[in-house]
C-alpha atoms as one frame of an Amber mdcrd trajectory, in Angstrom:
protein
  61.833 173.900  99.900  65.307 172.445  99.045  67.412 170.877 101.781  70.897
 172.535 103.049  73.123 171.703 100.679  74.522 168.227 100.751  78.175 169.130
 101.443  77.381 171.342 104.251  75.319 168.052 105.832  77.952 166.072 105.041
  80.516 167.767 106.846  78.378 168.109 109.536  77.670 164.393 109.720  81.215
 163.249 109.531  82.384 165.868 112.509  79.686 164.630 114.716  79.457 160.898
 114.054  82.763 160.166 112.434  83.913 159.978 108.900  82.638 156.549 107.797
  80.218 155.255 105.279  78.636 151.756 105.693  77.107 149.881 102.548  73.986
 148.222 102.890  75.089 145.130 100.248  72.449 142.385 100.769  74.121 140.101
  98.309  73.223 136.322  98.120  76.730 135.061 100.075  76.035 137.571 102.624
  72.599 136.799 103.420  73.329 133.388 103.710  76.286 134.430 106.013  73.592
 135.836 108.236  71.358 132.749 108.049  68.750 134.278 105.628  67.172 133.299
 102.932  68.102 134.753  99.585  64.201 136.141  99.091  62.354 139.090  99.777
  61.893 138.132 103.443  65.989 137.807 103.830  66.279 141.289 102.158  63.800
 143.142 104.199  65.142 141.383 107.681  68.813 142.100 106.331  68.240 145.723
 105.301  66.130 146.579 108.704  68.528 145.083 110.966  71.497 147.038 109.140
  68.935 150.239 109.376  68.237 149.997 113.313  71.867 148.927 114.319  73.809
 151.786 112.046  71.447 154.767 110.998  71.251 156.722 114.070  75.326 156.422
 114.618  77.012 156.469 111.286  77.477 159.389 109.146  76.382 157.676 105.850
  74.613 154.703 104.737  75.161 153.369 100.973  72.622 151.148  99.674  73.692
 149.142  96.375  70.527 149.649  94.469  71.453 146.376  92.442  71.104 143.707
  95.319  67.275 145.031  95.515  66.497 145.644  92.092  67.164 141.884  91.447
  63.963 140.985  93.232  62.051 143.185  91.168  59.234 145.343  92.528  59.363
 144.172  96.110  62.950 144.719  95.838  62.404 148.171  95.353  59.835 148.761
  97.739  61.802 147.482 100.495  64.724 150.098  99.350  62.532 152.913  99.361
  61.624 151.825 103.038  65.441 151.475 103.666  66.190 154.660 102.539  63.170
 156.351 104.197  63.799 155.031 107.576  67.625 155.650 107.374  66.837 159.244
 106.443  64.266 159.307 109.348  67.089 158.150 111.698  69.930 160.622 110.890
  71.822 159.287 108.556  72.840 160.526 104.945  71.991 158.370 102.292  73.955
 157.661  99.086  72.139 155.629  96.802  74.833 153.426  95.068  73.168 153.348
  91.552  76.055 154.560  89.166  73.418 155.754  86.769  74.874 157.326  83.584
  73.357 158.224  80.574  72.204 161.129  78.208  69.331 163.622  77.663  65.928
 162.775  78.882  67.131 159.461  79.761  69.734 161.033  82.381  66.981 163.685
  83.661  64.658 160.542  84.166  67.257 158.922  86.493  68.042 161.930  87.904
  64.541 162.477  88.630  64.260 158.784  90.414  66.877 159.552  93.016  67.498
 163.054  93.327  63.730 164.833  92.984  62.809 165.934  96.613  59.525 164.073
  96.233  60.722 160.825  94.758  60.057 157.525  96.634  63.821 156.943  96.294
  65.092 160.410  96.889  68.685 160.072  98.422  70.814 162.572  99.757  73.415
 161.803  97.265  74.050 159.639  94.070  76.722 157.801  92.538  76.829 158.606
  88.448  79.338 157.609  85.645  80.553 160.205  83.921  81.676 158.281  80.808
  79.439 159.256  78.290  81.414 162.494  78.829  80.938 164.793  81.974  78.474
 166.870  80.391  76.103 164.180  80.273  75.474 164.276  83.766  74.073 167.896
  83.669  70.494 166.870  84.209  71.606 165.503  87.444  73.879 168.255  88.329
  71.269 170.708  88.309  68.799 168.805  89.835  70.936 167.903  92.748  71.553
 171.620  93.210  67.442 172.116  93.202  67.126 169.688  95.985  70.198 170.289
  97.997  71.503 166.805  97.284  74.997 165.539  96.086  76.504 163.649  93.372
  79.625 161.112  93.826  81.276 160.873  90.170  83.405 157.767  89.413  86.626
 158.930  88.763  89.381 156.853  89.880  87.632 153.847  91.053  89.986 150.607
  92.618  88.568 147.863  90.235  92.009 147.260  87.852  89.715 147.461  84.931
  89.167 151.061  85.765  92.556 152.064  84.417  91.945 151.708  80.935  89.622
 154.506  80.825  90.475 156.680  83.678  94.352 156.579  83.116  93.771 157.158
  79.345  95.608 160.385  78.483  93.623 163.040  76.497  95.110 165.044  73.509
  95.689 167.771  76.009  98.003 165.630  78.006  95.572 165.159  81.059  94.367
 161.677  81.832  90.449 161.180  81.779  90.249 160.672  85.362  92.080 164.014
  86.250  89.673 165.372  83.705  86.746 164.610  85.701  88.442 165.782  88.983
  88.744 169.010  87.084  85.033 169.470  86.363  84.188 168.772  90.176  86.674
 171.122  91.400  84.812 173.702  89.165  81.144 172.617  90.637  82.423 173.188
  93.953  84.443 176.786  93.489  83.526 178.635  96.455  81.355 176.152  98.274
  81.633 176.501 102.176  82.173 174.475 104.317  82.257 171.511 101.414  81.288
 171.203  98.110  78.065 168.842  97.055  79.928 166.994  94.137  82.220 164.234
  94.934  84.315 161.894  93.395  84.813 157.980  94.066  88.250 157.397  94.526
  89.802 153.786  95.538  91.647 153.781  98.964  93.559 150.958  97.447  95.077
 152.712  94.707  98.575 153.862  96.786 100.181 157.163  95.876  97.890 159.530
  94.400 100.178 162.590  94.355  99.980 163.044  90.566  96.390 163.745  90.755
  94.816 166.952  92.288  92.174 165.833  94.969  91.376 169.151  96.520  88.314
 169.406  94.630  86.653 171.005  97.692  84.085 168.180  97.850  83.811 164.623
  99.345  85.924 161.686  98.406  84.146 158.411  98.683  86.570 155.886  99.374
  85.826 152.068  99.042  88.277 149.795 100.143  88.735 149.928 103.853  88.579
 146.621 105.110  87.932 143.365 103.348  89.248 145.117 100.178  92.805 145.208
 102.122  93.036 148.955 102.801  93.360 150.659 105.980  92.588 153.713 108.122
  96.199 153.985 108.076  96.731 154.170 104.555  94.607 157.143 103.864  97.148
 159.935 104.385  99.195 158.368 101.844  96.680 157.542  99.463  94.783 161.130
  99.700  97.219 163.330 100.841  96.015 166.944 101.878  92.558 165.819 100.877
  92.399 163.443 103.676  90.080 165.352 105.721  87.080 165.461 103.049  87.491
 161.571 102.536  84.466 159.441 103.430  85.700 155.733 103.415  83.384 153.297
 102.897  83.188 149.844 104.544  80.993 147.411 103.396  81.829 143.247 104.350
  84.272 144.570 107.052  80.807 145.943 109.204  78.466 143.501 107.974  80.205
 140.519 108.185  79.155 140.485 112.051  75.788 140.404 111.674  72.684 139.576
 112.394  73.859 140.807 115.797  72.876 144.486 116.020  75.307 145.130 118.777
  78.357 143.408 116.849  77.364 145.511 113.555  77.462 148.996 115.919  80.532
 147.863 117.699  82.378 147.170 114.165  81.191 150.337 112.775  82.091 152.261
 115.549  85.740 150.511 115.858  86.394 151.795 111.819  84.851 155.280 112.757
  87.421 155.843 115.738  90.396 154.300 113.470  89.740 156.524 110.443  89.195
 159.644 112.615  92.536 158.849 114.300  94.291 158.410 111.291  92.716 161.486
 109.885  93.522 163.901 112.861  97.348 162.479 112.910  97.845 163.231 109.146
């Protein structure tokens, strides 16, 4: 039996818990800042602490798969446990794996993260469409079947992204705008929110030339350590701001390993974002 669609579950979680996604990013420097070793024990302690502190409180947790994969099979085991515990505590889990391939390989990636009984099943998965949006079809279909979602890289905040995403096609539309158009089509007539979202950087400034009203969520990295603030959201996202899921990682995680400090930081960001969205 599939879950209620991801978009509906996300809308409810954001309304109840506040519109915030917190990353679980156990990179080596952050482990060191927490006084932990860059090893399996440190990885496990870090992940367990973030889940304990936040999974019952924030709408979304977003583990960065690469920081677990680098430890091999033992790291993947920690990731599996973190996903299981976070979802059991009520957080939605967006797996940040940025997978993208074609045919049976894309189908296998989809089965890894989007098949309901898979050990790494997540509520949504980040994917790269730059082998052509159609290459994502196996992930789109399995996400629909499972009640999961996707976040497609569309307008990312890294400076290198522009050479691809802002490139103009023969029809006069940019590549990024084309991806947003595909997502709007996936989400047509979905209520209260479609399940197929875009990754759009909160640091990009005025995006009024792009139609961000895709009837789906906009995962927005850049709040906190990268320089964007809650007050910037309305100017970047315009009328789509209510569907923005701002992602904060270092801005919250730097307060660990103190559980209460992690909670207070996340709650502070959530309240700032909620107030900014309400005022927009």
